[in-house]
mmCIF entry with sequence, helices, sheets and N, C-alpha, C, O atoms, coordinates in Angstrom:
data_MODEL
# 
_entry.id   MODEL 
# 
_entity.id                         1 
_entity.type                       polymer 
_entity.pdbx_number_of_molecules   1 
# 
_entity_poly.entity_id                      1 
_entity_poly.type                           'polypeptide(L)' 
_entity_poly.nstd_linkage                   no 
_entity_poly.nstd_monomer                   no 
_entity_poly.pdbx_seq_one_letter_code       MLTTIAVVLIVLWLLGMVGSVALGGFIHVLLVVAVIMILVRIIKGQKVL 
_entity_poly.pdbx_seq_one_letter_code_can   MLTTIAVVLIVLWLLGMVGSVALGGFIHVLLVVAVIMILVRIIKGQKVL 
_entity_poly.pdbx_strand_id                 A 
# 
loop_
_entity_poly_seq.entity_id 
_entity_poly_seq.num 
_entity_poly_seq.mon_id 
_entity_poly_seq.hetero 
1 1  MET n 
1 2  LEU n 
1 3  THR n 
1 4  THR n 
1 5  ILE n 
1 6  ALA n 
1 7  VAL n 
1 8  VAL n 
1 9  LEU n 
1 10 ILE n 
1 11 VAL n 
1 12 LEU n 
1 13 TRP n 
1 14 LEU n 
1 15 LEU n 
1 16 GLY n 
1 17 MET n 
1 18 VAL n 
1 19 GLY n 
1 20 SER n 
1 21 VAL n 
1 22 ALA n 
1 23 LEU n 
1 24 GLY n 
1 25 GLY n 
1 26 PHE n 
1 27 ILE n 
1 28 HIS n 
1 29 VAL n 
1 30 LEU n 
1 31 LEU n 
1 32 VAL n 
1 33 VAL n 
1 34 ALA n 
1 35 VAL n 
1 36 ILE n 
1 37 MET n 
1 38 ILE n 
1 39 LEU n 
1 40 VAL n 
1 41 ARG n 
1 42 ILE n 
1 43 ILE n 
1 44 LYS n 
1 45 GLY n 
1 46 GLN n 
1 47 LYS n 
1 48 VAL n 
1 49 LEU n 
# 
_struct_asym.id          A 
_struct_asym.entity_id   1 
# 
loop_
_struct_conf.conf_type_id 
_struct_conf.id 
_struct_conf.pdbx_PDB_helix_id 
_struct_conf.beg_label_comp_id 
_struct_conf.beg_label_asym_id 
_struct_conf.beg_label_seq_id 
_struct_conf.pdbx_beg_PDB_ins_code 
_struct_conf.end_label_comp_id 
_struct_conf.end_label_asym_id 
_struct_conf.end_label_seq_id 
_struct_conf.pdbx_end_PDB_ins_code 
_struct_conf.beg_auth_comp_id 
_struct_conf.beg_auth_asym_id 
_struct_conf.beg_auth_seq_id 
_struct_conf.end_auth_comp_id 
_struct_conf.end_auth_asym_id 
_struct_conf.end_auth_seq_id 
_struct_conf.pdbx_PDB_helix_class 
_struct_conf.details 
_struct_conf.pdbx_PDB_helix_length 
HELX_P HELX_P1 AA1 LEU A 2  ? VAL A 18 ? LEU A 2  VAL A 18 1 ? 17 
HELX_P HELX_P2 AA2 GLY A 24 ? LYS A 44 ? GLY A 24 LYS A 44 1 ? 21 
# 
_struct_conf_type.id          HELX_P 
_struct_conf_type.criteria    ? 
_struct_conf_type.reference   ? 
# 
loop_
_atom_site.group_PDB 
_atom_site.id 
_atom_site.type_symbol 
_atom_site.label_atom_id 
_atom_site.label_alt_id 
_atom_site.label_comp_id 
_atom_site.label_asym_id 
_atom_site.label_entity_id 
_atom_site.label_seq_id 
_atom_site.pdbx_PDB_ins_code 
_atom_site.Cartn_x 
_atom_site.Cartn_y 
_atom_site.Cartn_z 
_atom_site.occupancy 
_atom_site.B_iso_or_equiv 
_atom_site.pdbx_formal_charge 
_atom_site.auth_seq_id 
_atom_site.auth_comp_id 
_atom_site.auth_asym_id 
_atom_site.auth_atom_id 
_atom_site.pdbx_PDB_model_num 
ATOM 1   N N  . MET A 1 1  ? -10.645 2.634  7.803   1.00 0.00 ? 1  MET A N  1 
ATOM 2   C CA . MET A 1 1  ? -9.979  3.771  7.200   1.00 0.00 ? 1  MET A CA 1 
ATOM 3   C C  . MET A 1 1  ? -8.576  3.401  6.723   1.00 0.00 ? 1  MET A C  1 
ATOM 4   O O  . MET A 1 1  ? -8.215  3.669  5.577   1.00 0.00 ? 1  MET A O  1 
ATOM 5   N N  . LEU A 1 2  ? -7.786  2.784  7.604   1.00 0.00 ? 2  LEU A N  1 
ATOM 6   C CA . LEU A 1 2  ? -6.439  2.383  7.202   1.00 0.00 ? 2  LEU A CA 1 
ATOM 7   C C  . LEU A 1 2  ? -6.464  1.337  6.095   1.00 0.00 ? 2  LEU A C  1 
ATOM 8   O O  . LEU A 1 2  ? -5.604  1.327  5.213   1.00 0.00 ? 2  LEU A O  1 
ATOM 9   N N  . THR A 1 3  ? -7.458  0.462  6.151   1.00 0.00 ? 3  THR A N  1 
ATOM 10  C CA . THR A 1 3  ? -7.565  -0.559 5.111   1.00 0.00 ? 3  THR A CA 1 
ATOM 11  C C  . THR A 1 3  ? -7.832  0.077  3.758   1.00 0.00 ? 3  THR A C  1 
ATOM 12  O O  . THR A 1 3  ? -7.253  -0.329 2.751   1.00 0.00 ? 3  THR A O  1 
ATOM 13  N N  . THR A 1 4  ? -8.700  1.064  3.734   1.00 0.00 ? 4  THR A N  1 
ATOM 14  C CA . THR A 1 4  ? -9.005  1.760  2.479   1.00 0.00 ? 4  THR A CA 1 
ATOM 15  C C  . THR A 1 4  ? -7.760  2.430  1.918   1.00 0.00 ? 4  THR A C  1 
ATOM 16  O O  . THR A 1 4  ? -7.490  2.350  0.719   1.00 0.00 ? 4  THR A O  1 
ATOM 17  N N  . ILE A 1 5  ? -7.005  3.090  2.786   1.00 0.00 ? 5  ILE A N  1 
ATOM 18  C CA . ILE A 1 5  ? -5.781  3.750  2.341   1.00 0.00 ? 5  ILE A CA 1 
ATOM 19  C C  . ILE A 1 5  ? -4.788  2.717  1.823   1.00 0.00 ? 5  ILE A C  1 
ATOM 20  O O  . ILE A 1 5  ? -4.147  2.935  0.795   1.00 0.00 ? 5  ILE A O  1 
ATOM 21  N N  . ALA A 1 6  ? -4.656  1.590  2.528   1.00 0.00 ? 6  ALA A N  1 
ATOM 22  C CA . ALA A 1 6  ? -3.734  0.545  2.101   1.00 0.00 ? 6  ALA A CA 1 
ATOM 23  C C  . ALA A 1 6  ? -4.121  -0.013 0.734   1.00 0.00 ? 6  ALA A C  1 
ATOM 24  O O  . ALA A 1 6  ? -3.263  -0.220 -0.124  1.00 0.00 ? 6  ALA A O  1 
ATOM 25  N N  . VAL A 1 7  ? -5.407  -0.254 0.537   1.00 0.00 ? 7  VAL A N  1 
ATOM 26  C CA . VAL A 1 7  ? -5.878  -0.785 -0.747  1.00 0.00 ? 7  VAL A CA 1 
ATOM 27  C C  . VAL A 1 7  ? -5.614  0.217  -1.868  1.00 0.00 ? 7  VAL A C  1 
ATOM 28  O O  . VAL A 1 7  ? -5.172  -0.166 -2.951  1.00 0.00 ? 7  VAL A O  1 
ATOM 29  N N  . VAL A 1 8  ? -5.879  1.486  -1.616  1.00 0.00 ? 8  VAL A N  1 
ATOM 30  C CA . VAL A 1 8  ? -5.627  2.522  -2.623  1.00 0.00 ? 8  VAL A CA 1 
ATOM 31  C C  . VAL A 1 8  ? -4.146  2.579  -2.964  1.00 0.00 ? 8  VAL A C  1 
ATOM 32  O O  . VAL A 1 8  ? -3.784  2.691  -4.135  1.00 0.00 ? 8  VAL A O  1 
ATOM 33  N N  . LEU A 1 9  ? -3.286  2.503  -1.956  1.00 0.00 ? 9  LEU A N  1 
ATOM 34  C CA . LEU A 1 9  ? -1.845  2.546  -2.205  1.00 0.00 ? 9  LEU A CA 1 
ATOM 35  C C  . LEU A 1 9  ? -1.374  1.345  -3.008  1.00 0.00 ? 9  LEU A C  1 
ATOM 36  O O  . LEU A 1 9  ? -0.518  1.479  -3.883  1.00 0.00 ? 9  LEU A O  1 
ATOM 37  N N  . ILE A 1 10 ? -1.924  0.176  -2.720  1.00 0.00 ? 10 ILE A N  1 
ATOM 38  C CA . ILE A 1 10 ? -1.551  -1.019 -3.471  1.00 0.00 ? 10 ILE A CA 1 
ATOM 39  C C  . ILE A 1 10 ? -2.011  -0.907 -4.916  1.00 0.00 ? 10 ILE A C  1 
ATOM 40  O O  . ILE A 1 10 ? -1.272  -1.285 -5.825  1.00 0.00 ? 10 ILE A O  1 
ATOM 41  N N  . VAL A 1 11 ? -3.209  -0.400 -5.148  1.00 0.00 ? 11 VAL A N  1 
ATOM 42  C CA . VAL A 1 11 ? -3.707  -0.213 -6.514  1.00 0.00 ? 11 VAL A CA 1 
ATOM 43  C C  . VAL A 1 11 ? -2.837  0.789  -7.263  1.00 0.00 ? 11 VAL A C  1 
ATOM 44  O O  . VAL A 1 11 ? -2.500  0.575  -8.428  1.00 0.00 ? 11 VAL A O  1 
ATOM 45  N N  . LEU A 1 12 ? -2.472  1.883  -6.595  1.00 0.00 ? 12 LEU A N  1 
ATOM 46  C CA . LEU A 1 12 ? -1.596  2.859  -7.236  1.00 0.00 ? 12 LEU A CA 1 
ATOM 47  C C  . LEU A 1 12 ? -0.235  2.258  -7.559  1.00 0.00 ? 12 LEU A C  1 
ATOM 48  O O  . LEU A 1 12 ? 0.360   2.567  -8.592  1.00 0.00 ? 12 LEU A O  1 
ATOM 49  N N  . TRP A 1 13 ? 0.257   1.391  -6.664  1.00 0.00 ? 13 TRP A N  1 
ATOM 50  C CA . TRP A 1 13 ? 1.536   0.724  -6.915  1.00 0.00 ? 13 TRP A CA 1 
ATOM 51  C C  . TRP A 1 13 ? 1.438   -0.169 -8.150  1.00 0.00 ? 13 TRP A C  1 
ATOM 52  O O  . TRP A 1 13 ? 2.331   -0.170 -8.997  1.00 0.00 ? 13 TRP A O  1 
ATOM 53  N N  . LEU A 1 14 ? 0.344   -0.928 -8.244  1.00 0.00 ? 14 LEU A N  1 
ATOM 54  C CA . LEU A 1 14 ? 0.166   -1.798 -9.405  1.00 0.00 ? 14 LEU A CA 1 
ATOM 55  C C  . LEU A 1 14 ? 0.065   -0.989 -10.698 1.00 0.00 ? 14 LEU A C  1 
ATOM 56  O O  . LEU A 1 14 ? 0.601   -1.392 -11.730 1.00 0.00 ? 14 LEU A O  1 
ATOM 57  N N  . LEU A 1 15 ? -0.620  0.143  -10.639 1.00 0.00 ? 15 LEU A N  1 
ATOM 58  C CA . LEU A 1 15 ? -0.695  1.012  -11.811 1.00 0.00 ? 15 LEU A CA 1 
ATOM 59  C C  . LEU A 1 15 ? 0.679   1.587  -12.146 1.00 0.00 ? 15 LEU A C  1 
ATOM 60  O O  . LEU A 1 15 ? 1.009   1.766  -13.318 1.00 0.00 ? 15 LEU A O  1 
ATOM 61  N N  . GLY A 1 16 ? 1.470   1.873  -11.132 1.00 0.00 ? 16 GLY A N  1 
ATOM 62  C CA . GLY A 1 16 ? 2.814   2.387  -11.343 1.00 0.00 ? 16 GLY A CA 1 
ATOM 63  C C  . GLY A 1 16 ? 3.726   1.359  -11.986 1.00 0.00 ? 16 GLY A C  1 
ATOM 64  O O  . GLY A 1 16 ? 4.650   1.717  -12.716 1.00 0.00 ? 16 GLY A O  1 
ATOM 65  N N  . MET A 1 17 ? 3.472   0.079  -11.720 1.00 0.00 ? 17 MET A N  1 
ATOM 66  C CA . MET A 1 17 ? 4.289   -0.983 -12.318 1.00 0.00 ? 17 MET A CA 1 
ATOM 67  C C  . MET A 1 17 ? 4.129   -1.009 -13.834 1.00 0.00 ? 17 MET A C  1 
ATOM 68  O O  . MET A 1 17 ? 5.091   -1.272 -14.556 1.00 0.00 ? 17 MET A O  1 
ATOM 69  N N  . VAL A 1 18 ? 2.929   -0.740 -14.316 1.00 0.00 ? 18 VAL A N  1 
ATOM 70  C CA . VAL A 1 18 ? 2.695   -0.763 -15.755 1.00 0.00 ? 18 VAL A CA 1 
ATOM 71  C C  . VAL A 1 18 ? 2.792   0.629  -16.365 1.00 0.00 ? 18 VAL A C  1 
ATOM 72  O O  . VAL A 1 18 ? 2.810   0.782  -17.586 1.00 0.00 ? 18 VAL A O  1 
ATOM 73  N N  . GLY A 1 19 ? 2.855   1.630  -15.514 1.00 0.00 ? 19 GLY A N  1 
ATOM 74  C CA . GLY A 1 19 ? 2.902   3.026  -15.969 1.00 0.00 ? 19 GLY A CA 1 
ATOM 75  C C  . GLY A 1 19 ? 4.320   3.516  -16.168 1.00 0.00 ? 19 GLY A C  1 
ATOM 76  O O  . GLY A 1 19 ? 5.126   2.875  -16.842 1.00 0.00 ? 19 GLY A O  1 
ATOM 77  N N  . SER A 1 20 ? 4.609   4.639  -15.586 1.00 0.00 ? 20 SER A N  1 
ATOM 78  C CA . SER A 1 20 ? 5.898   5.277  -15.800 1.00 0.00 ? 20 SER A CA 1 
ATOM 79  C C  . SER A 1 20 ? 6.973   4.698  -14.889 1.00 0.00 ? 20 SER A C  1 
ATOM 80  O O  . SER A 1 20 ? 6.699   4.236  -13.781 1.00 0.00 ? 20 SER A O  1 
ATOM 81  N N  . VAL A 1 21 ? 8.185   4.738  -15.380 1.00 0.00 ? 21 VAL A N  1 
ATOM 82  C CA . VAL A 1 21 ? 9.321   4.261  -14.608 1.00 0.00 ? 21 VAL A CA 1 
ATOM 83  C C  . VAL A 1 21 ? 9.779   5.343  -13.633 1.00 0.00 ? 21 VAL A C  1 
ATOM 84  O O  . VAL A 1 21 ? 10.342  5.032  -12.583 1.00 0.00 ? 21 VAL A O  1 
ATOM 85  N N  . ALA A 1 22 ? 9.544   6.603  -13.969 1.00 0.00 ? 22 ALA A N  1 
ATOM 86  C CA . ALA A 1 22 ? 10.024  7.721  -13.155 1.00 0.00 ? 22 ALA A CA 1 
ATOM 87  C C  . ALA A 1 22 ? 9.421   7.714  -11.757 1.00 0.00 ? 22 ALA A C  1 
ATOM 88  O O  . ALA A 1 22 ? 10.104  8.069  -10.796 1.00 0.00 ? 22 ALA A O  1 
ATOM 89  N N  . LEU A 1 23 ? 8.176   7.323  -11.623 1.00 0.00 ? 23 LEU A N  1 
ATOM 90  C CA . LEU A 1 23 ? 7.515   7.315  -10.317 1.00 0.00 ? 23 LEU A CA 1 
ATOM 91  C C  . LEU A 1 23 ? 7.660   5.976  -9.605  1.00 0.00 ? 23 LEU A C  1 
ATOM 92  O O  . LEU A 1 23 ? 7.086   5.780  -8.534  1.00 0.00 ? 23 LEU A O  1 
ATOM 93  N N  . GLY A 1 24 ? 8.412   5.062  -10.182 1.00 0.00 ? 24 GLY A N  1 
ATOM 94  C CA . GLY A 1 24 ? 8.541   3.717  -9.620  1.00 0.00 ? 24 GLY A CA 1 
ATOM 95  C C  . GLY A 1 24 ? 9.031   3.708  -8.190  1.00 0.00 ? 24 GLY A C  1 
ATOM 96  O O  . GLY A 1 24 ? 8.477   2.991  -7.357  1.00 0.00 ? 24 GLY A O  1 
ATOM 97  N N  . GLY A 1 25 ? 10.057  4.485  -7.883  1.00 0.00 ? 25 GLY A N  1 
ATOM 98  C CA . GLY A 1 25 ? 10.591  4.520  -6.525  1.00 0.00 ? 25 GLY A CA 1 
ATOM 99  C C  . GLY A 1 25 ? 9.578   5.040  -5.533  1.00 0.00 ? 25 GLY A C  1 
ATOM 100 O O  . GLY A 1 25 ? 9.436   4.486  -4.444  1.00 0.00 ? 25 GLY A O  1 
ATOM 101 N N  . PHE A 1 26 ? 8.873   6.092  -5.889  1.00 0.00 ? 26 PHE A N  1 
ATOM 102 C CA . PHE A 1 26 ? 7.859   6.676  -5.006  1.00 0.00 ? 26 PHE A CA 1 
ATOM 103 C C  . PHE A 1 26 ? 6.720   5.695  -4.769  1.00 0.00 ? 26 PHE A C  1 
ATOM 104 O O  . PHE A 1 26 ? 6.227   5.565  -3.649  1.00 0.00 ? 26 PHE A O  1 
ATOM 105 N N  . ILE A 1 27 ? 6.307   5.011  -5.821  1.00 0.00 ? 27 ILE A N  1 
ATOM 106 C CA . ILE A 1 27 ? 5.218   4.047  -5.700  1.00 0.00 ? 27 ILE A CA 1 
ATOM 107 C C  . ILE A 1 27 ? 5.640   2.889  -4.796  1.00 0.00 ? 27 ILE A C  1 
ATOM 108 O O  . ILE A 1 27 ? 4.825   2.385  -4.022  1.00 0.00 ? 27 ILE A O  1 
ATOM 109 N N  . HIS A 1 28 ? 6.896   2.463  -4.881  1.00 0.00 ? 28 HIS A N  1 
ATOM 110 C CA . HIS A 1 28 ? 7.355   1.382  -4.021  1.00 0.00 ? 28 HIS A CA 1 
ATOM 111 C C  . HIS A 1 28 ? 7.381   1.817  -2.552  1.00 0.00 ? 28 HIS A C  1 
ATOM 112 O O  . HIS A 1 28 ? 7.111   1.009  -1.664  1.00 0.00 ? 28 HIS A O  1 
ATOM 113 N N  . VAL A 1 29 ? 7.701   3.067  -2.297  1.00 0.00 ? 29 VAL A N  1 
ATOM 114 C CA . VAL A 1 29 ? 7.648   3.587  -0.932  1.00 0.00 ? 29 VAL A CA 1 
ATOM 115 C C  . VAL A 1 29 ? 6.206   3.545  -0.430  1.00 0.00 ? 29 VAL A C  1 
ATOM 116 O O  . VAL A 1 29 ? 5.960   3.176  0.718   1.00 0.00 ? 29 VAL A O  1 
ATOM 117 N N  . LEU A 1 30 ? 5.263   3.916  -1.274  1.00 0.00 ? 30 LEU A N  1 
ATOM 118 C CA . LEU A 1 30 ? 3.852   3.856  -0.889  1.00 0.00 ? 30 LEU A CA 1 
ATOM 119 C C  . LEU A 1 30 ? 3.416   2.417  -0.597  1.00 0.00 ? 30 LEU A C  1 
ATOM 120 O O  . LEU A 1 30 ? 2.632   2.174  0.320   1.00 0.00 ? 30 LEU A O  1 
ATOM 121 N N  . LEU A 1 31 ? 3.923   1.478  -1.375  1.00 0.00 ? 31 LEU A N  1 
ATOM 122 C CA . LEU A 1 31 ? 3.596   0.071  -1.139  1.00 0.00 ? 31 LEU A CA 1 
ATOM 123 C C  . LEU A 1 31 ? 4.107   -0.374 0.223   1.00 0.00 ? 31 LEU A C  1 
ATOM 124 O O  . LEU A 1 31 ? 3.397   -1.061 0.958   1.00 0.00 ? 31 LEU A O  1 
ATOM 125 N N  . VAL A 1 32 ? 5.323   0.008  0.562   1.00 0.00 ? 32 VAL A N  1 
ATOM 126 C CA . VAL A 1 32 ? 5.882   -0.358 1.861   1.00 0.00 ? 32 VAL A CA 1 
ATOM 127 C C  . VAL A 1 32 ? 5.021   0.219  2.985   1.00 0.00 ? 32 VAL A C  1 
ATOM 128 O O  . VAL A 1 32 ? 4.768   -0.458 3.982   1.00 0.00 ? 32 VAL A O  1 
ATOM 129 N N  . VAL A 1 33 ? 4.574   1.456  2.831   1.00 0.00 ? 33 VAL A N  1 
ATOM 130 C CA . VAL A 1 33 ? 3.711   2.077  3.835   1.00 0.00 ? 33 VAL A CA 1 
ATOM 131 C C  . VAL A 1 33 ? 2.404   1.287  3.960   1.00 0.00 ? 33 VAL A C  1 
ATOM 132 O O  . VAL A 1 33 ? 1.924   1.058  5.070   1.00 0.00 ? 33 VAL A O  1 
ATOM 133 N N  . ALA A 1 34 ? 1.835   0.876  2.839   1.00 0.00 ? 34 ALA A N  1 
ATOM 134 C CA . ALA A 1 34 ? 0.582   0.114  2.861   1.00 0.00 ? 34 ALA A CA 1 
ATOM 135 C C  . ALA A 1 34 ? 0.769   -1.218 3.569   1.00 0.00 ? 34 ALA A C  1 
ATOM 136 O O  . ALA A 1 34 ? -0.083  -1.619 4.363   1.00 0.00 ? 34 ALA A O  1 
ATOM 137 N N  . VAL A 1 35 ? 1.861   -1.904 3.297   1.00 0.00 ? 35 VAL A N  1 
ATOM 138 C CA . VAL A 1 35 ? 2.121   -3.196 3.937   1.00 0.00 ? 35 VAL A CA 1 
ATOM 139 C C  . VAL A 1 35 ? 2.323   -3.011 5.439   1.00 0.00 ? 35 VAL A C  1 
ATOM 140 O O  . VAL A 1 35 ? 1.835   -3.816 6.232   1.00 0.00 ? 35 VAL A O  1 
ATOM 141 N N  . ILE A 1 36 ? 3.031   -1.965 5.831   1.00 0.00 ? 36 ILE A N  1 
ATOM 142 C CA . ILE A 1 36 ? 3.242   -1.698 7.255   1.00 0.00 ? 36 ILE A CA 1 
ATOM 143 C C  . ILE A 1 36 ? 1.906   -1.435 7.947   1.00 0.00 ? 36 ILE A C  1 
ATOM 144 O O  . ILE A 1 36 ? 1.682   -1.921 9.056   1.00 0.00 ? 36 ILE A O  1 
ATOM 145 N N  . MET A 1 37 ? 1.024   -0.677 7.312   1.00 0.00 ? 37 MET A N  1 
ATOM 146 C CA . MET A 1 37 ? -0.285  -0.399 7.916   1.00 0.00 ? 37 MET A CA 1 
ATOM 147 C C  . MET A 1 37 ? -1.082  -1.690 8.097   1.00 0.00 ? 37 MET A C  1 
ATOM 148 O O  . MET A 1 37 ? -1.739  -1.874 9.121   1.00 0.00 ? 37 MET A O  1 
ATOM 149 N N  . ILE A 1 38 ? -1.028  -2.577 7.114   1.00 0.00 ? 38 ILE A N  1 
ATOM 150 C CA . ILE A 1 38 ? -1.753  -3.847 7.219   1.00 0.00 ? 38 ILE A CA 1 
ATOM 151 C C  . ILE A 1 38 ? -1.162  -4.697 8.338   1.00 0.00 ? 38 ILE A C  1 
ATOM 152 O O  . ILE A 1 38 ? -1.904  -5.303 9.112   1.00 0.00 ? 38 ILE A O  1 
ATOM 153 N N  . LEU A 1 39 ? 0.172   -4.749 8.432   1.00 0.00 ? 39 LEU A N  1 
ATOM 154 C CA . LEU A 1 39 ? 0.810   -5.526 9.488   1.00 0.00 ? 39 LEU A CA 1 
ATOM 155 C C  . LEU A 1 39 ? 0.470   -4.989 10.872  1.00 0.00 ? 39 LEU A C  1 
ATOM 156 O O  . LEU A 1 39 ? 0.259   -5.767 11.802  1.00 0.00 ? 39 LEU A O  1 
ATOM 157 N N  . VAL A 1 40 ? 0.414   -3.678 11.016  1.00 0.00 ? 40 VAL A N  1 
ATOM 158 C CA . VAL A 1 40 ? 0.054   -3.078 12.303  1.00 0.00 ? 40 VAL A CA 1 
ATOM 159 C C  . VAL A 1 40 ? -1.359  -3.491 12.699  1.00 0.00 ? 40 VAL A C  1 
ATOM 160 O O  . VAL A 1 40 ? -1.618  -3.794 13.864  1.00 0.00 ? 40 VAL A O  1 
ATOM 161 N N  . ARG A 1 41 ? -2.269  -3.504 11.735  1.00 0.00 ? 41 ARG A N  1 
ATOM 162 C CA . ARG A 1 41 ? -3.650  -3.914 12.040  1.00 0.00 ? 41 ARG A CA 1 
ATOM 163 C C  . ARG A 1 41 ? -3.693  -5.378 12.432  1.00 0.00 ? 41 ARG A C  1 
ATOM 164 O O  . ARG A 1 41 ? -4.446  -5.749 13.332  1.00 0.00 ? 41 ARG A O  1 
ATOM 165 N N  . ILE A 1 42 ? -2.900  -6.223 11.776  1.00 0.00 ? 42 ILE A N  1 
ATOM 166 C CA . ILE A 1 42 ? -2.890  -7.641 12.116  1.00 0.00 ? 42 ILE A CA 1 
ATOM 167 C C  . ILE A 1 42 ? -2.328  -7.843 13.519  1.00 0.00 ? 42 ILE A C  1 
ATOM 168 O O  . ILE A 1 42 ? -2.864  -8.629 14.300  1.00 0.00 ? 42 ILE A O  1 
ATOM 169 N N  . ILE A 1 43 ? -1.247  -7.133 13.835  1.00 0.00 ? 43 ILE A N  1 
ATOM 170 C CA . ILE A 1 43 ? -0.626  -7.250 15.149  1.00 0.00 ? 43 ILE A CA 1 
ATOM 171 C C  . ILE A 1 43 ? -1.586  -6.784 16.246  1.00 0.00 ? 43 ILE A C  1 
ATOM 172 O O  . ILE A 1 43 ? -1.637  -7.384 17.320  1.00 0.00 ? 43 ILE A O  1 
ATOM 173 N N  . LYS A 1 44 ? -2.335  -5.729 15.984  1.00 0.00 ? 44 LYS A N  1 
ATOM 174 C CA . LYS A 1 44 ? -3.291  -5.219 16.967  1.00 0.00 ? 44 LYS A CA 1 
ATOM 175 C C  . LYS A 1 44 ? -4.502  -6.143 17.109  1.00 0.00 ? 44 LYS A C  1 
ATOM 176 O O  . LYS A 1 44 ? -5.270  -6.024 18.064  1.00 0.00 ? 44 LYS A O  1 
ATOM 177 N N  . GLY A 1 45 ? -4.668  -7.055 16.165  1.00 0.00 ? 45 GLY A N  1 
ATOM 178 C CA . GLY A 1 45 ? -5.796  -8.002 16.235  1.00 0.00 ? 45 GLY A CA 1 
ATOM 179 C C  . GLY A 1 45 ? -7.053  -7.481 15.591  1.00 0.00 ? 45 GLY A C  1 
ATOM 180 O O  . GLY A 1 45 ? -8.129  -8.039 15.808  1.00 0.00 ? 45 GLY A O  1 
ATOM 181 N N  . GLN A 1 46 ? -6.953  -6.423 14.801  1.00 0.00 ? 46 GLN A N  1 
ATOM 182 C CA . GLN A 1 46 ? -8.129  -5.877 14.130  1.00 0.00 ? 46 GLN A CA 1 
ATOM 183 C C  . GLN A 1 46 ? -8.354  -6.614 12.804  1.00 0.00 ? 46 GLN A C  1 
ATOM 184 O O  . GLN A 1 46 ? -7.442  -7.218 12.241  1.00 0.00 ? 46 GLN A O  1 
ATOM 185 N N  . LYS A 1 47 ? -9.582  -6.542 12.336  1.00 0.00 ? 47 LYS A N  1 
ATOM 186 C CA . LYS A 1 47 ? -9.927  -7.152 11.067  1.00 0.00 ? 47 LYS A CA 1 
ATOM 187 C C  . LYS A 1 47 ? -9.260  -6.352 9.944   1.00 0.00 ? 47 LYS A C  1 
ATOM 188 O O  . LYS A 1 47 ? -9.315  -5.122 9.945   1.00 0.00 ? 47 LYS A O  1 
ATOM 189 N N  . VAL A 1 48 ? -8.632  -7.041 8.990   1.00 0.00 ? 48 VAL A N  1 
ATOM 190 C CA . VAL A 1 48 ? -7.890  -6.379 7.934   1.00 0.00 ? 48 VAL A CA 1 
ATOM 191 C C  . VAL A 1 48 ? -8.814  -5.859 6.855   1.00 0.00 ? 48 VAL A C  1 
ATOM 192 O O  . VAL A 1 48 ? -8.729  -4.689 6.483   1.00 0.00 ? 48 VAL A O  1 
ATOM 193 N N  . LEU A 1 49 ? -9.686  -6.695 6.350   1.00 0.00 ? 49 LEU A N  1 
ATOM 194 C CA . LEU A 1 49 ? -10.586 -6.251 5.276   1.00 0.00 ? 49 LEU A CA 1 
ATOM 195 C C  . LEU A 1 49 ? -12.023 -6.321 5.703   1.00 0.00 ? 49 LEU A C  1 
ATOM 196 O O  . LEU A 1 49 ? -12.916 -5.985 4.924   1.00 0.00 ? 49 LEU A O  1 
# 
């Protein structure tokens, strides 16, 4: 579940990079959240993908 959310957030971030500049800050916040979720899973020893 967390992996799916992280992947979706990363895809949205990539779309935001080529899309509008206005949502850039919000998209970067979402990217940070996605990276934190992935790191938490790695630290817990769970499979990432």
